[in-house]
N, C-alpha and C positions, 0 to 999 in steps of 0.2 A: 511486720515491723522489725527493725534490726535493733539489737541490744549490743552495746559497746563492751560492757563488762559482763563476762560470761562465766567467771569462776565464782562459785558460791561455797562458803566453808561454814559448815554447821557444827556447833558444839552441843553435846547431848545435855538436855535439861533434866532427864530422868534416866536412871540406869539400873533400877531395881529389877529383879526377875519378873517378867510378865508385863512391865511397864513400857509403853510405846512413846516414841518421838515421831510426831506427824509432820511431814514436810510437803508444802505446795511450791513446786519450783517456779510456777509462774508468778507467785507472790514474791518470792525471793528475787526474781529478775526485776520486778516492779520496784521493790524497795531499794535495791542497790543501784539501779539505773536512773531512778527518779522519773520514770514514766510507766504508764499502765501496761500490764501484760495480763491477758485473759486466757481462760481455759478453752474458749470457743472463738471461732472467726466471727466476723460481723454478719456472716450469712448462717450462723448457728451450726457450723461444722465443728465437731470436736477436734482438739488438737492433742498431739502426743509429743512428748519431749525426749530426744534422744540425748543421752549424756554418759560421761564416764564417771564412775563412782570409786573413790579410794577411801578405805578406812585406815585409821591410824592405830586401831587396836584389833587384834586378831579375834576370830571366833564370833564376829558379829553378823547380824542378819538384816537385810533390806528387802522389803516386799513391795510389789507394784501390782496393779490390776493387769489382767491378761489382755494382750493386744488382739482380741478376737472380734469377729463380725458382730457377734452379740453385744459386746461392750460398746462398739461404735454405734450400732443401730439403736441401742438403749439410750445413748447420749442424744442422738438425732431426734428420736421420738420424744424424749423428755423435754428437749428445748422447744420442740413444736407444740407440745401440750401447754407448756408454760406460756408461750406466745399466744396461744388460743385463749387462755384465761385472761391474759392482759387485753386482747382485743375485745373480749366480752365486757370488760370494764371501761371500754372507750380508749384504751391506750394503744394506738395503732402505729406509732412511730417510735423508733429507738430513742430519739431526741426528747421524747416526753418522759423518759426515765432519768433518774439521777446519773451523773456523768460516769461514775465508776461502778454502776450496776446495770449497765446496758446489755451485758451478756451473762448467761448463767454461771454460777460458780458453786461447785459441789464439794463436800467433804469426802474423804476417802471412805469412811464408814461411820457407824454411829458413835463409836468411841472418839473419833476425830471430832465429830460435831459437838460433843459434850465439852470439849476443851478448846473450841474455836478461839484462835487469837490469844491463847495464854496457857498457863499452868493450872489444870483443874483439880478438883478435890478427888477425882478418880485416880490421881497419880500419874496420868498420862500428860503429854504436853504437845502443843502445836507451835513448832519452833520456827525461828527466822534466822537468816544468816548473820554471822559476826559482822562487825564494822558498819553496822546500820543502826540508827536510833530506834529504840523500841517504841517511842512515843513522841508526840510533838503538841505544843499548845496551838490552838487555832486563832487565838485572838478574837473569837466569837464567844459571846456569853449567853447563858440561859436566860429565858425570859422571866422565869419566876424568881429564882434566888440570885441571879446576877453572877453565877459561878462560870469561870472560863471553862470552855469545852476542850478536853484533850483527846486526841486520837491515838489509840494504842494498836500497833501491830503485834506487839506481845506484852501481855500483862502477867507478870510472874507472881502475883499475889491477889488473885481474884477474890479471895475471902476477905482481904482487908481493903482492897480497892475494887469494889464490885461494879459491874457494868451499870451504867445509869445514863441519865440525860447529859451528864458532864464528863463520863468516862465511856467513850464509844469505841467500837471496833473498826480498825482501819479497813477491813475487808468484809463485805457482807456475804454470808452464806445464802443462797437463793431459797426462798420459801415458797412452796407450792400451795396454792388455794385449791383444795380437792373437794368438789361437790360430793355429798353423801348420798348413796342410792336410796331412793325411796323417801327422801327427806329434803327439806330446803336448807339443811344445815351445811356449812362449809367448814372443812377441817384444814387448818394450817399445818404443813408438814415440812420440815427442813429436808433438803435434798442431799443424799449421799450417793456415791457411785456404788459401793458394794454393801452386801448384807442381804439377809432374807426378807420376806414380806413382813411388814411391820405396821402396826396401827398408829404409831407415833411419828415415825420417820418414813420418808419416801425414798427407798433404796432402788435406784433407777433401773439397774440391770435386772433385778428380781421382778420389779413391776413390768419391765418390758417383756420378760419371758412369760409372765402370767397373762399378759394381754395378747399374746401372739397365738395364732393358729399353727399348731404343731404338725405340719405336713411337709413333705420334701419329695420332689420329683427327681429321680436319679436316672440318668440316660447314659449309656456307654455305647458309642458307635465307633470305637476305635478298633478297626479290623485290619488285618494284615493284607496288603494289596497283592502280594506275590507269594502265597504259601507253596511249600513244596508239594509234590504229588502224592505223597504217602503219609501226610500227617492227619491228626484229628480234625483240623480245621477244613481240610478238603472235603471230607465226609459230611461235615456239618453244613457246609456251603453248597454241597451237590444238590442239583435239582431233583425232585421226585422222591426224595428220601422221606418216609413217613415217620415222624418223630413227635407229632402233636401231643399224644397222650402223655409221653414221658416229659415233654417240655412243660405241659400244664402242671404235672406233678411236682416238677422241680421248682418252678417259679412260684407256685402257691405259697410256699413257706420261706423262700430265700429273700433276704433283704427287706423283710416286712417291718422290722423295727429299727429305729434310729439307734446307731451304735454307741452314741456318746450322750452323756447327760447334760442338758442345758444348764444345770446348776453349777457346772464347772466355772462359768463366767461370773458367778456371783461372789466368788472368793478370790483372794489375792494369790499370787505365785511368788516364790522366793526368788529374787534376782541376784542377791549376794549371799552366798551360803557360808555358814559357819564351818571352819576347818578346811574351806576350799580356797580361801583367800589368805594371803599374808599381808601384814601392814604395808601400805605403799603400793600394792598391786591395784591396777585399774581394771574395772569391769565395765563393759559397755552395756547400758540398760536403756530400754524404751519404756517410758512411763506414761501411760494414758492420762491426759489432763494434768500432766506434771506432778501427780500425787504419789508419795512414798510413805512407808511405814518402817521405822528403824528401831531395832532392838539394840541398845547400847549396853556395854558391859562395865564401863568404867567412867568416873568423873572426868577422866582425860579424853574420853572418846570424842572423835571429830570425824566428819564426812567432808571430803574434798570433792566437789562436783564441778565438772566442766560441762557446760552446755555445748553440744555439738550441732544440734539443729532442732527446729520446731516445725512440724508439718501437720497436715490433716491426717486424722486416723483413717 
């Protein structure tokens, strides 16, 4: 889908040390263009957003998920598992779901989930671009009290205006219905992209790694076609040379262990570094699912984001 307006300007809602501003660029595009934008394609393939980010205050940090195969495969497997539970409940077509929840939508992490669509008691915030309404009245009324339902893309005072049947979130975070082993119980868990294994939240990259058989076949058949006559490779390739015992001793211990930790994909990486950027400098960033975590230092802090492309991970 094409989006006509591709510049998103965010103002920091929180700027205290350790407090985070969470951004979902797909939601920002939906709000400012007036049409839906999802984190996944209609075939449940995860999307990544390529954008330029410009800060207006120096020494600020922006983090994104890593664009690794593990993050992509985790999103694919999570979407497939979610579809499987829908089918088990008799929901076999996307059109049987509500219009704006037909594709999965994840939070960045647990802290993002806790402040979804607003400013939470934790001091973090889930912010939206400027120049868009934070809420709108639907003209529909609750059955019991007859109160008009309002839809909030950003609720800046959840303690005073709590979520209810008449104060609803504009975007739905996907909830997984997770069967419990050895029991008929089912646990509802909000879906987040990053984080470690958790009993309350489904942090999909960690769940993917935990579900995966950790083996890898490594093959290297890249040989030099025309070696010189006096190098090591000539002797190694020469017929009749007896090297079996030495080869077996060598390969027994070489390359036995995976050199990298799968846990690296469960954490974010810093895309915009403090002290590495000056105000007004653009940094090109690739954000899986369009999710960002921003540490702002000032009440005047802004992020100016220009969307360059959206493509499958």
